[in-house]
C-alpha positions as CSV (number, residue, x, y, z in Angstrom):
1,M,4.2,125.9,-131.2
2,A,3.7,129.5,-131.9
3,A,0.1,130.5,-132.1
4,T,-1.1,131.4,-135.6
5,S,-3.7,133.9,-137.0
6,T,-7.1,132.3,-138.4
7,P,-10.1,134.0,-139.8
8,N,-12.1,133.0,-137.0
9,R,-9.8,134.4,-134.4
10,V,-10.7,137.8,-132.9
11,I,-8.1,139.6,-130.8
12,F,-8.4,143.0,-128.8
13,H,-5.3,144.9,-127.6
14,V,-6.6,147.4,-125.1
15,D,-4.2,150.3,-124.5
16,M,-4.8,152.9,-122.1
17,D,-4.0,156.4,-123.2
18,A,-1.3,158.1,-121.6
19,F,-2.2,156.0,-118.4
20,F,-0.1,157.5,-115.7
21,V,-1.0,161.1,-116.7
22,S,-4.6,160.5,-117.0
23,V,-4.7,158.8,-113.5
24,E,-2.9,162.1,-112.1
25,E,-5.5,164.1,-113.6
26,I,-8.4,162.4,-111.9
27,F,-6.9,163.5,-108.8
28,D,-5.8,166.9,-109.8
29,P,-8.0,168.1,-112.7
30,S,-5.8,171.3,-112.8
31,L,-3.1,169.1,-114.9
32,K,-5.6,168.6,-117.7
33,G,-4.5,170.2,-121.0
34,K,-0.9,171.0,-119.5
35,P,2.4,169.3,-120.5
36,V,2.8,166.8,-117.7
37,V,5.7,164.4,-117.3
38,V,5.4,161.4,-114.7
39,G,8.6,159.7,-113.6
40,G,10.3,162.0,-110.9
41,E,11.4,165.5,-110.4
42,S,13.1,167.2,-113.4
43,H,16.6,167.6,-111.7
44,E,16.5,164.0,-110.9
45,R,18.1,160.7,-112.2
46,G,15.9,158.3,-114.0
47,V,13.6,158.3,-116.7
48,V,10.4,159.4,-118.0
49,S,7.4,156.8,-117.1
50,A,4.5,158.7,-119.1
51,A,4.1,162.1,-120.8
52,S,0.9,163.8,-121.6
53,Y,0.2,164.4,-125.1
54,E,0.9,168.1,-124.6
55,A,4.3,167.2,-123.5
56,R,5.0,164.7,-126.3
57,K,4.5,167.7,-128.8
58,F,8.0,168.9,-127.6
59,G,9.6,165.6,-128.1
60,V,9.2,164.2,-124.5
61,H,8.6,160.4,-124.6
62,S,8.8,157.3,-122.0
63,A,12.1,156.2,-121.3
64,M,14.0,159.7,-121.9
65,P,16.0,160.8,-119.1
66,L,14.2,163.2,-116.8
67,R,16.7,165.8,-117.5
68,T,16.7,165.6,-121.2
69,A,12.7,166.0,-121.1
70,Y,13.0,169.2,-119.0
71,Q,15.7,170.4,-121.5
72,R,13.1,169.8,-124.4
73,C,10.1,171.0,-122.1
74,P,11.1,173.3,-119.3
75,Q,7.6,174.4,-118.7
76,A,6.2,170.9,-118.3
77,I,4.9,169.6,-114.8
78,F,7.0,167.1,-113.5
79,V,5.2,164.5,-111.2
80,S,6.8,161.8,-109.3
81,G,3.9,159.5,-109.6
82,H,1.9,157.3,-107.5
83,P,2.2,153.6,-108.1
84,E,-0.5,152.4,-105.8
85,R,-3.1,154.7,-107.6
86,Y,-1.9,153.0,-110.9
87,R,-2.2,149.4,-109.4
88,E,-5.6,150.5,-108.3
89,Y,-6.7,151.7,-111.7
90,S,-5.1,148.9,-113.6
91,G,-7.3,146.3,-111.5
92,R,-10.3,148.4,-112.4
93,V,-9.6,148.0,-115.8
94,F,-9.1,144.1,-115.6
95,E,-12.3,143.9,-113.7
96,V,-13.9,145.5,-116.9
97,L,-12.1,143.1,-119.4
98,G,-13.1,140.3,-117.5
99,H,-16.9,140.8,-118.3
100,F,-16.1,140.8,-122.0
101,S,-14.0,137.6,-122.2
102,P,-12.7,134.6,-119.8
103,K,-9.3,135.0,-121.7
104,V,-7.4,138.3,-120.6
105,E,-3.9,139.0,-120.5
106,M,-2.4,141.9,-118.8
107,A,0.6,142.7,-121.1
108,S,1.8,145.4,-118.5
109,I,0.1,147.8,-116.0
110,D,-1.6,149.9,-118.7
111,E,-2.2,147.2,-121.8
112,A,-4.2,144.1,-122.3
113,Y,-4.9,141.3,-124.7
114,L,-8.5,139.8,-124.9
115,D,-9.1,136.6,-126.9
116,M,-12.7,137.6,-128.1
117,T,-13.1,134.4,-130.4
118,G,-16.5,133.0,-129.9
119,T,-18.2,136.0,-128.3
120,E,-20.2,137.4,-131.2
121,R,-23.4,135.8,-130.5
122,L,-23.3,137.5,-126.9
123,L,-21.4,140.8,-127.7
124,G,-22.1,141.1,-131.5
125,P,-19.6,141.6,-134.4
126,P,-15.9,142.8,-133.4
127,M,-16.6,146.7,-133.9
128,K,-19.8,146.7,-132.0
129,A,-18.0,144.6,-129.2
130,A,-15.1,147.0,-129.2
131,H,-17.2,150.0,-128.9
132,L,-19.2,148.6,-125.9
133,L,-15.7,147.7,-124.4
134,H,-14.6,151.1,-125.0
135,E,-17.5,152.7,-123.2
136,A,-17.4,150.2,-120.4
137,V,-13.8,151.2,-119.6
138,K,-14.6,154.9,-119.8
139,S,-17.6,154.3,-117.6
140,A,-15.8,152.4,-114.7
141,T,-12.6,154.4,-114.7
142,E,-13.1,157.6,-116.2
143,L,-10.0,156.9,-118.4
144,N,-9.8,156.6,-122.2
145,C,-8.3,153.6,-124.0
146,S,-7.6,152.7,-127.8
147,I,-8.6,149.3,-129.0
148,G,-7.0,147.5,-131.8
149,V,-8.7,144.6,-133.1
150,A,-7.4,141.8,-135.7
151,S,-6.9,138.1,-135.9
152,S,-3.4,138.1,-134.5
153,R,-1.9,139.6,-131.3
154,L,0.6,141.3,-133.3
155,V,-1.6,143.2,-135.7
156,A,-4.0,144.0,-132.7
157,K,-1.0,145.7,-131.0
158,V,0.0,147.7,-134.1
159,S,-3.5,148.6,-134.7
160,S,-4.2,150.1,-131.3
161,D,-1.3,152.1,-131.7
162,Q,-2.7,153.4,-134.9
163,A,-6.0,154.2,-133.2
164,K,-4.4,156.5,-130.6
165,R,-6.0,158.3,-129.3
166,N,-9.2,157.2,-127.8
167,G,-9.8,155.4,-131.0
168,I,-10.7,151.8,-132.3
169,L,-9.3,150.1,-135.4
170,W,-10.0,146.9,-137.1
171,V,-8.0,145.2,-139.4
172,Q,-10.1,142.5,-141.2
173,P,-8.9,139.0,-141.6
174,G,-6.9,138.6,-144.9
175,L,-6.0,142.3,-145.1
176,E,-3.0,142.0,-142.1
177,A,0.0,141.8,-144.7
178,P,-1.3,144.9,-147.0
179,Y,-2.1,146.9,-144.0
180,L,1.5,146.1,-142.5
181,A,3.3,146.6,-145.6
182,P,3.9,150.3,-146.0
183,M,5.1,150.7,-142.4
184,E,8.7,151.3,-141.2
185,V,10.1,147.9,-140.1
186,R,10.6,149.3,-136.4
187,R,6.8,149.2,-136.1
188,I,7.3,145.3,-135.6
189,P,7.4,144.4,-132.1
190,G,10.6,143.2,-131.1
191,V,12.6,145.3,-133.6
192,G,14.9,147.4,-131.9
193,K,17.5,149.8,-132.9
194,V,20.1,147.2,-133.7
195,M,17.8,145.0,-135.8
196,E,16.3,148.0,-137.5
197,K,20.0,149.2,-138.6
198,N,20.8,145.7,-139.9
199,L,17.6,145.7,-141.7
200,H,18.2,149.1,-143.3
201,S,21.7,148.0,-144.3
202,M,20.2,145.3,-146.5
203,G,17.8,148.0,-148.1
204,I,14.8,146.7,-145.8
205,R,13.0,149.7,-144.7
206,R,9.4,148.9,-144.9
207,I,7.6,145.6,-143.6
208,G,6.3,145.1,-147.1
209,D,10.3,144.9,-148.3
210,L,10.6,142.3,-145.4
211,A,7.5,140.3,-146.4
212,A,8.8,140.1,-150.0
213,L,11.8,138.0,-148.9
214,E,12.3,134.5,-148.8
215,E,12.1,132.6,-145.4
216,S,15.2,131.0,-146.4
217,F,17.0,134.1,-146.7
218,L,16.0,135.5,-143.5
219,E,16.7,132.5,-141.6
220,A,20.2,132.4,-143.0
221,K,20.8,136.0,-142.0
222,F,19.1,135.9,-138.6
223,G,18.5,132.2,-137.6
224,K,15.1,131.6,-135.7
225,W,14.6,135.2,-135.4
226,G,14.6,135.3,-139.2
227,L,12.0,133.1,-139.4
228,A,9.7,135.0,-136.9
229,L,10.4,138.3,-138.8
230,A,9.0,136.6,-141.9
231,G,5.9,135.7,-140.2
232,K,5.4,138.8,-138.4
233,A,5.8,140.7,-141.8
234,E,2.7,138.9,-142.6
235,G,0.6,139.8,-139.5
236,R,1.0,136.2,-137.8
237,D,1.9,135.8,-134.2
238,A,5.4,134.3,-134.8
239,G,8.0,134.2,-132.1
240,G,9.3,136.6,-129.7
241,W,6.5,137.8,-127.1
242,F,3.6,136.0,-129.3
243,D,4.8,132.4,-128.9
244,A,1.8,131.5,-126.5
245,D,-2.0,132.2,-127.1
246,V,-3.6,134.8,-124.8
247,A,-3.8,134.2,-121.2
248,D,-1.3,131.3,-121.5
249,R,1.1,133.0,-119.6
250,A,4.7,131.8,-118.9
251,D,6.8,132.2,-115.7
252,P,9.6,134.7,-116.1
253,K,13.1,133.6,-116.8
254,S,14.7,136.1,-114.4
255,I,13.3,138.8,-112.1
256,S,15.3,141.9,-111.3
257,H,15.3,145.3,-109.7
258,E,18.0,148.2,-109.7
259,H,18.3,151.6,-108.4
260,T,20.1,154.7,-109.7
261,F,21.1,157.0,-107.0
262,N,20.5,160.7,-107.5
263,E,24.1,161.2,-106.3
264,D,26.9,158.7,-106.3
265,T,27.7,157.1,-103.2
266,A,30.6,154.8,-101.5
267,D,28.7,155.0,-98.3
268,V,28.8,151.1,-97.4
269,E,25.8,151.5,-95.1
270,R,23.6,153.2,-97.9
271,L,24.7,150.4,-100.3
272,E,23.8,147.6,-98.1
273,A,20.5,149.1,-97.1
274,T,19.8,149.5,-100.7
275,L,20.6,146.1,-101.4
276,A,18.4,144.9,-98.7
277,H,15.3,147.0,-100.1
278,L,16.0,145.5,-103.6
279,A,16.1,141.9,-102.4
280,E,12.5,142.5,-101.0
281,K,11.3,143.4,-104.1
282,V,13.0,140.6,-105.9
283,G,11.8,138.1,-103.2
284,R,8.3,139.3,-103.4
285,R,8.0,138.7,-107.1
286,L,9.8,135.2,-106.8
287,R,7.1,134.2,-104.0
288,E,4.2,135.6,-106.4
289,H,5.4,133.5,-109.1
290,K,5.7,130.6,-106.8
291,V,9.5,129.8,-107.9
292,H,12.9,129.6,-106.1
293,A,16.1,131.1,-107.5
294,R,19.3,129.2,-107.9
295,T,21.5,132.1,-108.9
296,V,21.9,135.7,-107.5
297,Q,23.8,138.4,-109.5
298,L,24.6,141.9,-108.6
299,K,25.1,144.7,-110.8
300,L,27.1,147.6,-110.3
301,R,27.6,150.9,-112.4
302,Y,30.2,153.6,-111.3
303,T,30.4,156.9,-111.9
304,D,32.1,156.7,-115.5
305,F,29.3,154.2,-116.3
306,S,31.2,151.4,-116.5
307,T,29.3,148.2,-115.2
308,I,30.3,145.1,-113.8
309,T,28.0,142.1,-113.0
310,R,28.8,139.2,-110.8
311,A,26.9,136.2,-109.9
312,N,26.7,133.0,-108.0
313,T,24.9,129.9,-107.7
314,L,23.5,129.4,-104.1
315,P,23.8,126.1,-102.2
316,A,19.9,125.7,-102.4
317,P,17.1,127.5,-104.4
318,T,15.3,130.4,-102.4
319,Q,12.8,132.8,-102.5
320,L,13.8,134.3,-99.0
321,D,14.6,138.0,-99.0
322,I,17.3,137.2,-96.2
323,D,19.0,134.9,-98.6
324,L,19.2,137.1,-101.4
325,V,20.2,140.0,-99.1
326,N,23.1,138.1,-97.6
327,E,24.4,136.7,-101.1
328,S,24.0,140.4,-102.8
329,R,26.1,142.0,-99.8
330,R,28.5,139.3,-100.0
331,L,29.1,139.9,-103.8
332,L,29.1,143.5,-103.1
333,H,32.2,143.3,-100.9
334,S,33.9,140.7,-102.9
335,N,33.8,142.6,-106.2
336,W,33.2,146.6,-105.5
337,E,36.4,148.7,-105.7
338,R,36.1,150.8,-102.5
339,C,38.0,153.9,-104.1
340,R,35.1,154.1,-106.7
341,T,31.6,155.9,-106.3
342,I,28.5,153.9,-107.4
343,R,26.0,155.4,-109.5
344,L,23.7,152.1,-109.8
345,I,23.1,149.0,-108.0
346,G,20.6,146.0,-108.9
347,I,19.9,142.5,-108.1
348,H,19.0,139.8,-110.5
349,A,17.9,136.4,-109.7
350,S,17.4,133.5,-112.1
351,G,17.7,129.7,-112.6
352,F,14.2,129.2,-111.5
353,T,12.8,126.0,-110.0
354,D,9.3,125.5,-108.4
355,E,11.1,123.0,-106.2
356,V,12.2,123.8,-102.6
357,G,15.9,123.1,-102.0
358,Q,16.9,120.3,-99.5
359,L,16.0,121.3,-95.8
360,D,19.0,122.3,-93.8
361,L,18.8,120.1,-90.5
362,L,21.1,122.7,-88.9
363,D,19.3,125.9,-89.4
364,D,17.1,125.2,-86.3
365,G,13.9,126.2,-88.0
366,R,15.4,129.4,-89.4
367,N,14.0,129.0,-92.9
368,E,10.4,127.9,-91.9
369,R,10.4,131.1,-89.6
370,W,11.3,133.3,-92.7
371,R,8.7,131.8,-94.8
372,K,5.9,132.3,-92.5
373,V,7.0,136.0,-91.6
374,L,7.2,136.7,-95.5
375,E,3.9,135.0,-96.1
376,A,2.2,137.3,-93.5
377,S,4.3,140.4,-95.0
378,D,2.9,139.8,-98.5
379,K,-0.7,139.4,-97.1
380,L,-0.2,142.9,-95.7
381,R,1.3,144.4,-98.8
382,D,-1.5,142.8,-100.8
383,K,-4.2,144.7,-98.4
384,F,-2.3,148.0,-97.7
385,G,0.3,148.5,-100.5
386,E,4.1,147.4,-101.3
387,S,5.3,150.0,-98.7
388,A,3.2,148.4,-95.8
389,V,6.1,146.2,-94.4
390,A,9.8,146.6,-94.9
391,L,12.9,145.1,-93.6
392,G,14.7,146.7,-90.9
393,S,17.9,146.5,-92.6
394,G,16.6,148.2,-95.6
395,M,14.9,151.2,-94.2
396,R,17.8,153.4,-94.8
397,G,17.9,152.3,-98.3
398,R,14.3,152.8,-99.2
399,F,13.4,154.9,-102.2
400,R,10.4,156.2,-103.9
401,E,8.9,153.2,-105.8
402,R,9.3,154.1,-109.7
403,V,6.7,153.1,-112.1
404,H,7.1,149.6,-113.3
405,E,5.8,147.8,-116.3
406,N,5.5,144.7,-114.3
407,P,5.1,145.3,-110.5
408,A,4.2,142.8,-107.8
409,A,0.4,142.4,-107.1
410,L,-0.5,143.1,-110.6
411,L,-4.0,141.6,-111.6
412,G,-3.9,139.5,-114.6
413,K,-0.2,138.8,-114.2
414,E,-0.6,135.8,-111.9
415,P,2.0,133.2,-112.1
416,G,2.2,131.2,-115.7
417,K,1.5,127.5,-116.1
418,D,3.4,125.2,-118.3
419,P,0.7,123.9,-120.7
420,T,2.6,121.0,-121.5
421,K,2.6,119.7,-117.7
422,K,-0.1,117.6,-116.6
423,P,-1.6,118.4,-113.4
424,T,-0.6,116.3,-110.6
């Protein structure tokens, strides 16, 4: 059942201000006050991971192609980024948050939800607690954050964005709907360009317009998502990303990694090596979540941007890198049109189970040996970083790690637990 807002519920949404850029400024103070773009060099393919507020004035924003960012702001300083630093500082933030609430959920590497319900006797009313948290994060990390406070996660998230930058905004209980009413519908988390266009075609431009409609009408138009929209318009945690309470994390339904080449390629060895490197990343996260994948899918995007996906169900569920490597390579050779150059390649794993497949009596202990090797490798990565250990077959395919919203080994993103399952 979806979580609902109540007058006694206090939720904080903590969003770090220009997180990647701010971390870069700690290590290179000369970047302060300048337009900075994190994500790669200006001539590379790929997208902006973060932009300083000075760069945003020129229309640069996250997820924008790096080359477009350069066109809009050629004077910007382009930085490839340091994912290990970002994980370290995200961990520092997580540690601070843990001193304020036992219920902390890292929504991504630079934002988190805290359930502050019941902490008033210890930390004071919501605004006082928010100021204490704001100061504690700054003291421990040298970084600024914005905090949204509300009785629901949805409104807390919206209000933290309104508090940018380096501010605090509290939407008091009972004022959620009036607060949201004048905002454009795209401000509702989960409403993308397609849904926004559909709502606009119906004359719905503001959240207040949405809230004025009957739930039955929205359900008839959009099904279950229509009911969720009705709840969101009133400021309730209804559907989408807000089905569970804070810190009740669910396991992912799929895990994928992909890579866009700086230059299109038809080099078989490079493609195979890149798949091996991507398989390492997928396998690492499968083991982190303690799940095994039944299905492996290959994604290919050619030079003309035409894209194909091909999947296969494995004989037994796996979380071993080598199985992902072998299956993805088999899919590559079965489906790639050799006369065409490839722009992007990716691996997608799904069909998760927490059960290990039946042991193959003929594998001569191969699976067990791989499990031991990978367990040791993961421990080394935990200690020394994701690049500490690599498959030899993937060395040629290694590429600079992109900043990722949900990287492996991120504190606060431990494997989820199904609250309906009884402990065994």
